[in-house]
Structure formats: structure tokens, C-alpha cells
NUVO-880090 format. One record per residue (C-alpha): residue number from 1; x, y, z. Coordinates in steps of 0.1 Angstrom, whole numbers, plus 5000, padded with zeros to 4 digits. Layout:
<recs>
REC;NUM;X;Y;Z
...
</recs>
This chain:
<recs>
REC;1;3867;6708;6294
REC;2;3866;6671;6300
REC;3;3898;6659;6316
REC;4;3909;6625;6330
REC;5;3939;6625;6353
REC;6;3963;6595;6352
REC;7;3998;6588;6364
REC;8;4030;6570;6353
REC;9;4056;6546;6367
REC;10;4083;6573;6366
REC;11;4066;6586;6398
REC;12;4080;6555;6414
REC;13;4115;6560;6399
REC;14;4109;6537;6369
REC;15;4128;6551;6339
REC;16;4158;6528;6334
REC;17;4146;6493;6333
REC;18;4181;6481;6341
REC;19;4181;6498;6375
REC;20;4182;6470;6401
REC;21;4162;6491;6426
REC;22;4129;6494;6407
REC;23;4098;6485;6426
REC;24;4076;6457;6415
REC;25;4051;6468;6388
REC;26;4023;6454;6410
REC;27;4032;6479;6437
REC;28;4030;6507;6412
REC;29;3995;6496;6402
REC;30;3985;6492;6439
REC;31;3997;6527;6449
REC;32;3983;6544;6417
REC;33;3949;6531;6426
REC;34;3953;6539;6463
REC;35;3962;6575;6454
REC;36;3930;6580;6436
REC;37;3940;6575;6399
REC;38;3918;6556;6375
REC;39;3946;6549;6351
REC;40;3983;6550;6343
REC;41;4009;6545;6316
REC;42;4025;6512;6310
REC;43;4060;6526;6316
REC;44;4093;6520;6297
REC;45;4096;6490;6275
REC;46;4105;6459;6296
REC;47;4091;6471;6329
REC;48;4055;6457;6329
REC;49;4053;6422;6314
REC;50;4043;6421;6277
REC;51;4015;6396;6287
REC;52;3982;6413;6280
REC;53;3961;6387;6299
REC;54;3982;6390;6330
REC;55;3984;6427;6329
REC;56;3947;6431;6320
REC;57;3937;6410;6351
REC;58;3960;6431;6373
REC;59;3944;6463;6360
REC;60;3908;6450;6363
REC;61;3914;6439;6399
REC;62;3924;6475;6408
REC;63;3898;6492;6385
REC;64;3926;6508;6365
REC;65;3932;6513;6328
REC;66;3962;6520;6306
REC;67;3964;6554;6289
REC;68;3997;6550;6269
REC;69;4028;6530;6262
REC;70;4062;6545;6258
REC;71;4092;6544;6234
REC;72;4121;6559;6254
REC;73;4152;6552;6234
REC;74;4177;6564;6209
REC;75;4156;6579;6180
REC;76;4186;6592;6161
REC;77;4207;6562;6151
REC;78;4196;6545;6118
REC;79;4210;6513;6132
REC;80;4184;6514;6160
REC;81;4154;6514;6135
REC;82;4146;6477;6138
REC;83;4148;6478;6176
REC;84;4124;6508;6177
REC;85;4099;6491;6154
REC;86;4101;6458;6174
REC;87;4093;6478;6206
REC;88;4065;6496;6188
REC;89;4050;6464;6176
REC;90;4052;6446;6210
REC;91;4040;6476;6230
REC;92;4010;6483;6207
REC;93;4000;6447;6206
REC;94;3997;6448;6244
REC;95;3982;6482;6251
REC;96;3954;6478;6226
REC;97;3943;6447;6245
REC;98;3942;6464;6279
REC;99;3913;6481;6297
REC;100;3905;6516;6285
REC;101;3887;6546;6300
REC;102;3857;6562;6284
REC;103;3868;6587;6258
REC;104;3860;6624;6262
REC;105;3838;6643;6238
REC;106;3861;6665;6217
REC;107;3891;6643;6222
REC;108;3910;6641;6189
REC;109;3923;6605;6192
REC;110;3913;6575;6213
REC;111;3937;6561;6239
REC;112;3959;6542;6242
REC;113;3987;6565;6229
REC;114;4023;6558;6222
REC;115;4046;6585;6237
REC;116;4078;6587;6217
REC;117;4109;6602;6234
REC;118;4145;6604;6223
REC;119;4170;6593;6249
REC;120;4205;6579;6253
REC;121;4230;6606;6243
REC;122;4256;6617;6269
REC;123;4264;6650;6252
REC;124;4227;6660;6255
REC;125;4221;6644;6289
REC;126;4247;6667;6305
REC;127;4233;6697;6287
REC;128;4197;6692;6298
REC;129;4182;6726;6304
REC;130;4210;6745;6287
REC;131;4199;6754;6252
REC;132;4230;6776;6247
REC;133;4255;6748;6251
REC;134;4235;6717;6240
REC;135;4249;6703;6207
REC;136;4223;6701;6178
REC;137;4221;6673;6153
REC;138;4235;6677;6118
REC;139;4209;6680;6091
REC;140;4216;6644;6081
REC;141;4212;6630;6117
REC;142;4181;6651;6121
REC;143;4166;6636;6090
REC;144;4174;6602;6103
REC;145;4156;6609;6135
REC;146;4126;6622;6117
REC;147;4125;6591;6095
REC;148;4127;6568;6126
REC;149;4098;6588;6143
REC;150;4077;6586;6111
REC;151;4083;6548;6109
REC;152;4073;6543;6145
REC;153;4042;6564;6141
REC;154;4031;6548;6109
REC;155;4035;6513;6122
REC;156;4015;6522;6154
REC;157;3988;6539;6133
REC;158;3984;6515;6104
REC;159;3987;6482;6122
REC;160;3971;6490;6156
REC;161;3952;6523;6153
REC;162;3974;6538;6180
REC;163;3982;6575;6179
REC;164;4019;6583;6184
REC;165;4027;6615;6203
REC;166;4061;6631;6203
REC;167;4072;6641;6237
REC;168;4101;6667;6240
REC;169;4122;6655;6269
REC;170;4151;6670;6289
REC;171;4184;6654;6279
REC;172;4172;6642;6245
REC;173;4176;6657;6210
REC;174;4140;6671;6210
REC;175;4141;6694;6240
REC;176;4144;6731;6232
REC;177;4121;6756;6215
REC;178;4139;6755;6182
REC;179;4138;6717;6181
REC;180;4101;6715;6190
REC;181;4094;6740;6162
REC;182;4115;6720;6137
REC;183;4099;6687;6146
REC;184;4065;6702;6142
REC;185;4074;6712;6107
REC;186;4090;6679;6097
REC;187;4066;6654;6112
REC;188;4031;6662;6099
REC;189;4000;6662;6121
REC;190;3985;6633;6103
REC;191;4015;6612;6112
REC;192;4020;6621;6149
REC;193;4007;6645;6175
REC;194;4024;6661;6205
REC;195;4025;6652;6242
REC;196;4038;6684;6259
REC;197;4051;6682;6294
REC;198;4048;6712;6317
REC;199;4079;6702;6336
REC;200;4101;6695;6306
REC;201;4091;6727;6288
REC;202;4100;6747;6319
REC;203;4133;6728;6324
REC;204;4141;6737;6288
REC;205;4137;6774;6294
REC;206;4102;6778;6280
REC;207;4069;6790;6295
REC;208;4047;6759;6298
REC;209;4015;6780;6293
REC;210;4028;6796;6261
REC;211;4040;6762;6248
REC;212;4005;6747;6253
REC;213;3990;6776;6234
REC;214;4016;6776;6206
REC;215;4011;6739;6198
REC;216;3974;6736;6207
REC;217;3967;6723;6172
REC;218;3991;6694;6177
REC;219;3983;6687;6214
REC;220;3968;6652;6217
REC;221;3981;6644;6252
REC;222;3996;6662;6282
REC;223;4020;6655;6310
REC;224;4020;6675;6342
REC;225;4051;6679;6365
REC;226;4062;6705;6389
REC;227;4097;6720;6395
REC;228;4113;6728;6428
REC;229;4128;6762;6419
REC;230;4156;6762;6444
REC;231;4168;6727;6434
REC;232;4164;6737;6397
REC;233;4186;6767;6400
REC;234;4212;6748;6419
REC;235;4214;6718;6395
REC;236;4216;6741;6365
REC;237;4249;6753;6379
REC;238;4263;6718;6381
REC;239;4276;6693;6355
REC;240;4249;6668;6361
REC;241;4228;6643;6342
REC;242;4191;6649;6340
REC;243;4181;6619;6361
REC;244;4207;6628;6387
REC;245;4189;6661;6390
REC;246;4157;6642;6395
REC;247;4173;6621;6422
REC;248;4181;6654;6440
REC;249;4144;6664;6440
REC;250;4142;6688;6411
REC;251;4107;6674;6404
REC;252;4083;6678;6433
REC;253;4046;6671;6439
REC;254;4023;6693;6418
REC;255;4013;6724;6437
REC;256;4045;6725;6457
REC;257;4066;6739;6429
REC;258;4070;6769;6406
REC;259;4045;6761;6378
REC;260;4012;6780;6379
REC;261;3986;6753;6375
REC;262;3955;6775;6378
REC;263;3969;6794;6348
REC;264;3976;6760;6330
REC;265;3940;6751;6337
REC;266;3927;6783;6322
REC;267;3949;6779;6292
REC;268;3937;6743;6285
REC;269;3901;6755;6288
REC;270;3908;6784;6263
REC;271;3924;6761;6237
REC;272;3896;6735;6241
REC;273;3917;6706;6253
REC;274;3897;6675;6261
REC;275;3912;6641;6271
REC;276;3939;6628;6293
REC;277;3966;6644;6315
REC;278;3993;6622;6332
REC;279;4010;6633;6364
REC;280;4047;6625;6366
REC;281;4074;6631;6391
REC;282;4107;6616;6381
REC;283;4127;6604;6411
REC;284;4154;6579;6422
REC;285;4137;6545;6429
REC;286;4156;6543;6461
REC;287;4132;6569;6474
REC;288;4101;6549;6463
REC;289;4088;6549;6499
REC;290;4076;6585;6493
REC;291;4059;6578;6460
REC;292;4024;6571;6472
REC;293;4023;6602;6494
REC;294;4036;6624;6466
REC;295;4013;6611;6438
REC;296;3984;6615;6462
REC;297;3994;6650;6471
REC;298;3996;6659;6433
REC;299;3962;6644;6427
REC;300;3946;6662;6456
REC;301;3961;6695;6446
REC;302;3949;6692;6410
REC;303;3914;6683;6423
REC;304;3915;6715;6445
REC;305;3922;6737;6414
REC;306;3894;6721;6393
REC;307;3911;6691;6375
</recs>
């Protein structure tokens, strides 16, 4: 098993680019390198400048590479199609010009990837983690979302050679087991793969290990998180948005939480996964002072269990 561990700006609280408390992107690059990571994701659209020369220089100065860009937006609305395609075009134009890591033998698709996540719906945000009360899309709205995802993935693939990977995310319309199964049927493997996230699958009531096994044939990229069980049980009993739960510490450094990472490692070896794994720990950017310590703790723990 050949694995490269990377990280992402959400570990510094970077999810909503409109948040006035976000750290400078150069700080994220500095601390990712200081914590022992060789690469990271670009983060949400609009955070890191869409200037490939400037960003490439910043990466090279720190011996970093970019593993993926991100679409984190409303995938459901047909009226959002052109916005989604514009983001796809601009993100892919940048990430394909940035430094890359060596690719692993047995890796299905080259980096950089484009992670595709649905977001921006209050009714689902407040139902994150609650499959029983989360509203589902109508067949018409589901078909519209599938069409948007296919359009994103086909543009990324056909114009830039970038593999789109669908990322089930707490608080979006692709979160729970039935929705993951349905999207696997409706978006073919030749169009897009999956990026499964251990933290989001657990948050959604699934066993992360079983999810990795079940979708091993679609697994092109992986995200690692860990869950503080006590905080998780408390926030599930509250009416709370997903990122409000993150601000309360539901995501913790890897190795400090509930997810069994030695078992995750055994599973990835059994299914023959080769490639990239990105460490994430969503948090409030006002607590960014703890980010370097936390991402280093996660990296050190993963190294101690063989990653």
C-alpha cells in the first residue's frame, strides 16, 4: 500500500470564504509544511488566489504540492449550473498548473482531483447526522443534482484531464447511506469517482470501515477525520448547524477520537487502496491558534500506526 498523507485548509477553519476571521492562505501553507505534510488541497473556491504563478511559487518555496481543488456549493439548483461550471473551469485551470507529487503505482487516477460536495441548504444543515428526520430530494430535484454533477465532472475530465470525486458531506443532500448508494447508481464510474470521508460517514451513522469496503471500486481519494464521541453525542441532541458543531469541537485530532485507524489501515490494505489521503479537522477559524498543533498531532499519530 503506497499512501501519501496531505491536509486541507478546513483544518484552519477555512470553509466559508465570507467568514471575516479566516487566516491568510500563506499561513495555512506555512503551517502545513511545518507540521510535516508534503501537500494540501486548494480549499474552497475564492480562498487561495486563482493566480497559478503566484500560488506555484508559494508552494515551491515550502516544498508543497496541491492534491485537489474543491466545489463546495449548491449542487441541486438548476439555476446554479453556470456558476458551478465557471468554478470548475477556473479551479481546474489553476490546479493543473500547480506542483504535483509523484503518483503511486496502482493509483487509479492522477492528481489533482476535484472534490465535489453539495452544500447550502438550511433544512439539511440542521438535520446533519439525523437520517431519520433529514428531508430527501424529490425525484426531479435529485435528477437535477445528478445532471449538475455530471456536467462538472465531464468538464473537468474532458477539458483538463481532472478526475472529479463525489464527497458525501454532513449537512448536504448526499450524506446518508441511501443517498450514497443512489448516487453510485446514477453517476457512472467513468464519469466520477468517490472521495469517502471517515468522519462524515461516521457522523451520518455509518461504519467508516464498512463504507470503504462497500465502495472500494469507486474509491479514488480518501479524507480522514476523527470524532470526539462525547461532543458528538451532545450535539446530536441539539438543533444545531453542522459547522456550529465543528466550532464546539466535534472534530478532533486523529487518534484522539472514536474512529479505529489501525482498522482503517488494515481495510485500505485489504482493498488495495493506493494514492492520497487528506487529513481534515473542521473548526471555527477563531480557534486557528491551535491548528498547527492539531494537524501535527494528527500527522504524528498516523505515522505511528503505519501511514
